[in-house]
C-alpha positions in Angstrom: 127.6 117.7 15.2 129.5 120.1 17.4 131.5 118.0 19.8 130.3 120.2 22.7 126.6 119.8 21.9 124.4 117.4 23.8 121.5 116.1 21.7 121.1 112.6 23.1 122.4 110.9 26.2 124.2 108.5 23.9 126.5 111.4 22.9 128.3 110.8 26.2 130.4 107.8 27.1 130.8 106.3 30.5 133.9 108.3 31.4 132.3 111.6 30.3 129.2 110.8 32.4 131.3 110.2 35.5 133.3 113.3 34.9 130.1 115.4 34.6 128.8 113.9 37.8 132.0 114.8 39.6 131.7 118.4 38.2 128.1 118.6 39.4 129.3 117.5 42.9 131.7 120.4 42.9 129.0 122.8 41.9 126.8 121.5 44.7 129.5 122.6 47.1 129.9 126.0 45.4 127.2 126.9 42.8 128.1 130.6 42.8 131.1 131.3 40.6 132.1 133.7 37.7 133.0 131.0 35.2 130.5 132.4 32.5 131.4 136.0 32.8 131.0 137.6 29.4 129.1 134.6 28.0 125.5 134.7 26.6 123.2 131.7 26.7 120.1 131.6 24.6 117.1 129.8 26.2 114.6 128.8 23.5 111.6 127.0 24.8 109.1 126.2 22.1 107.2 124.1 24.7 106.1 124.9 28.2 108.6 124.2 31.0 109.1 125.3 34.6 112.0 123.3 36.2 114.1 122.8 33.2 114.0 126.4 32.0 114.4 127.9 35.4 117.2 125.6 36.5 119.1 126.4 33.3 118.6 130.1 33.7 119.6 129.9 37.3 122.6 127.9 36.4 123.7 130.6 34.0 123.0 133.4 36.4 124.9 131.7 39.3 127.9 131.2 37.1 128.0 134.9 36.0 126.6 134.6 32.5 123.6 136.3 30.8 120.4 134.7 29.4 118.4 135.8 26.4 115.5 134.0 24.7 111.9 133.2 25.2 109.6 130.8 27.2 106.6 131.2 24.9 107.0 130.9 21.1 104.0 133.2 20.7 106.3 136.0 21.8 108.9 135.1 19.2 108.9 135.5 15.4 107.7 131.9 15.1 104.2 133.4 15.7 104.8 135.4 12.4 105.7 132.2 10.6 109.5 132.2 11.0 111.0 128.7 10.4 113.0 126.9 13.0 116.0 127.1 10.7 115.9 130.9 10.5 115.4 131.2 14.3 118.4 129.1 15.1 120.6 130.8 12.5 119.6 134.2 13.8 120.0 133.4 17.5 123.4 131.8 16.8 124.6 135.3 15.9 123.8 136.5 19.4 124.7 133.7 21.8 127.6 131.4 22.8 125.3 128.5 23.5 121.7 127.6 22.7 119.5 125.6 25.1 116.4 124.4 23.3 113.2 122.6 24.1 110.9 121.7 21.2 107.7 119.7 20.8 109.0 117.8 17.7 111.1 114.7 17.9 114.5 115.4 16.3 114.2 119.2 16.4 117.4 119.5 18.5 119.4 117.4 16.2 118.2 119.5 13.2 119.1 122.7 15.0 122.6 121.4 15.8 123.1 120.7 12.1 122.6 124.4 11.2 123.7 126.3 14.3 127.2 127.9 14.6 127.2 127.4 18.4 126.7 124.3 20.6 123.1 123.1 21.2 121.9 121.5 24.5 118.7 119.6 24.0 116.3 120.4 26.8 113.8 117.9 25.5 112.5 117.2 22.0 109.0 115.7 21.8 108.8 112.2 23.2 112.4 111.5 22.0 115.2 112.5 24.4 115.8 114.6 27.5 119.5 114.2 28.2 119.9 116.9 30.8 117.1 115.4 32.9 119.0 112.2 32.6 122.2 113.7 34.0 120.4 115.1 37.0 118.7 111.7 37.4 122.1 109.9 37.4 123.4 112.4 39.9 120.4 111.8 42.1 120.7 108.1 41.9 124.4 108.2 42.7 123.7 110.6 45.6 121.0 108.4 47.2 122.5 104.9 46.4 126.3 105.6 46.6 126.7 103.8 43.3 125.2 103.6 39.8 126.1 99.9 39.5 123.8 96.9 39.6 120.6 98.7 40.7 117.0 97.7 40.2 115.1 100.6 38.6 111.3 100.4 38.2 109.7 102.8 35.7 106.0 103.4 36.1 103.4 105.2 34.0 103.9 106.7 30.6 106.8 104.7 29.2 105.6 105.2 25.6 105.9 109.0 25.4 108.2 109.6 28.4 111.4 111.0 27.0 112.9 111.0 30.5 112.7 107.2 30.9 114.0 106.7 27.3 117.1 108.7 28.0 117.7 107.2 31.5 117.4 103.7 30.1 120.1 104.4 27.5 122.4 106.0 30.0 122.2 103.2 32.5 123.4 100.6 30.1 126.9 101.5 31.3 126.1 100.4 34.8 124.5 96.9 34.6 121.0 97.8 35.8 117.8 95.6 36.1 114.7 97.3 34.8 111.0 96.7 35.7 108.6 98.4 33.3 105.1 99.0 34.8 102.6 100.4 32.3 99.2 99.7 30.7 99.1 98.3 27.2 98.6 101.8 25.7 101.7 103.2 27.3 104.2 100.3 27.2 107.9 100.9 26.7 108.5 101.1 22.9 110.0 98.1 21.2 113.1 100.0 20.2 114.1 100.5 23.8 113.3 96.9 24.8 115.5 95.9 21.8 118.2 98.2 23.2 118.1 96.3 26.5 118.4 93.0 24.6 121.3 94.2 22.6 123.2 95.4 25.7 122.3 92.3 27.8 120.2 94.4 30.2 117.7 92.3 32.3 114.1 93.7 32.2 110.6 92.6 32.8 107.2 94.1 31.8 104.0 94.1 33.9 100.7 95.9 34.1 100.6 95.3 37.9 102.0 97.9 40.3 102.3 95.4 43.1 104.0 95.4 46.5 106.4 92.7 45.2 107.6 95.0 42.5 108.1 97.9 44.8 109.8 95.9 47.5 112.5 94.7 45.0 113.3 98.2 43.8 116.2 100.6 44.5 114.9 103.5 42.4 111.1 103.9 41.8 110.8 106.3 38.8 107.3 107.6 38.5 106.1 109.4 35.4 103.1 111.6 34.5 100.7 110.5 31.8 101.3 113.4 29.4 98.1 114.7 27.9 100.0 116.8 25.4 101.3 113.7 23.7 97.9 112.2 23.0 96.1 112.9 19.7 93.1 110.9 21.1 91.8 112.6 24.3 89.5 109.6 24.9 92.5 107.4 25.2 94.1 109.9 27.6 91.0 109.9 29.8 91.1 106.1 29.9 94.7 105.8 31.2 95.5 109.1 33.0 94.8 107.8 36.5 95.8 104.2 36.1 98.8 104.3 38.5 99.0 106.2 41.8 101.7 105.7 44.4 100.5 106.2 48.0 102.5 106.2 51.3 101.0 102.9 52.4 102.4 101.2 49.3 105.9 101.9 50.5 105.6 99.6 53.6 108.2 96.9 53.3 110.3 98.7 50.7 114.1 98.5 50.9 115.8 101.0 53.2 117.7 102.6 50.4 114.7 102.9 48.0 113.9 106.4 46.8 111.0 107.7 44.7 112.0 109.9 41.8 109.8 111.9 39.3 110.8 114.4 36.6 107.9 116.6 37.6 105.3 118.0 37.3 103.2 115.4 39.0 99.4 115.2 38.7 97.8 112.2 40.4 100.6 109.6 40.0 102.1 110.4 43.4 99.8 111.1 46.3 100.6 114.0 48.6 101.1 111.7 51.6 104.2 110.3 49.9 105.9 113.7 50.3 106.4 113.1 54.0 108.0 109.7 53.7 111.8 109.1 53.8 111.5 107.6 50.3 110.3 110.8 48.6 113.2 112.4 46.8 111.7 114.2 43.8 112.1 117.8 45.1 115.8 117.2 45.9 116.0 115.6 42.5 114.8 118.9 41.0 117.4 120.8 42.9 120.1 118.6 41.5 119.1 119.9 38.1 120.9 123.1 38.9 124.2 121.4 39.5 124.0 118.9 36.7 123.1 121.7 34.2 125.9 123.9 35.4 128.3 121.0 34.6 126.7 120.6 31.2 126.9 124.3 30.3 130.6 124.4 31.2 131.2 121.3 29.1 129.4 122.9 26.1 131.5 126.0 26.4 134.7 124.1 27.1 135.2 125.8 30.4 
């Protein structure tokens, strides 16, 4: 693997994570620089995206680079039957860096094995989303003043939610406590619970989204039930509206508690939460610009 690629959050050690957060902080102060002058970044999105794609492209533009690529595979040669291998090898000829989102687990790792330029994984199926994790870590640090010894409650789609999987792995460096709130169909997969056990991370599972859970929480991480991950739409219909956070549920929460969400939201956060001091998901999305600027510069060794 190219040492500058980012495929999984586990590719980064604690020191590298902290260095990236410091770099993101610098970009927050001054996001408009000419660091990428003369560089071309390929943005290959084989799956729909708004925030991730636009924040990456904005990051490149604000740093003086150029963006090529596509946001709809139907407009690429994949629609003609071109393989992922051929697409990656071809685009490697044109760009200094490839940012890729794909609907298949492991697609980014496969691309990295054949590309001649670094790959940044912008999400692969239900597997990993390491750049979202970096902006989440930056947001957590920004709101809590630390990453250490926090109670993080993850709610909703913990089975298919690549954002919670990546965040769980990243937080093992910082002695967290996790609370997993999900119905039986969407529970945290065994491999991630085993990961917690191996690293000595305290966690508990529950189906109840109770005031007691919320009031013990520092970071409340809500997730969308992802229709696109379900092969059985009847199952999706049964679980899609099972958890909804409302403003009244935040009464009695800790003063430092913040509500995060990787977005887009559907019904899992009511609109009245937007006006509470705990709501921080739009600021979280903004932080994606600074975190991704830091990751792009790491990938290009700048």
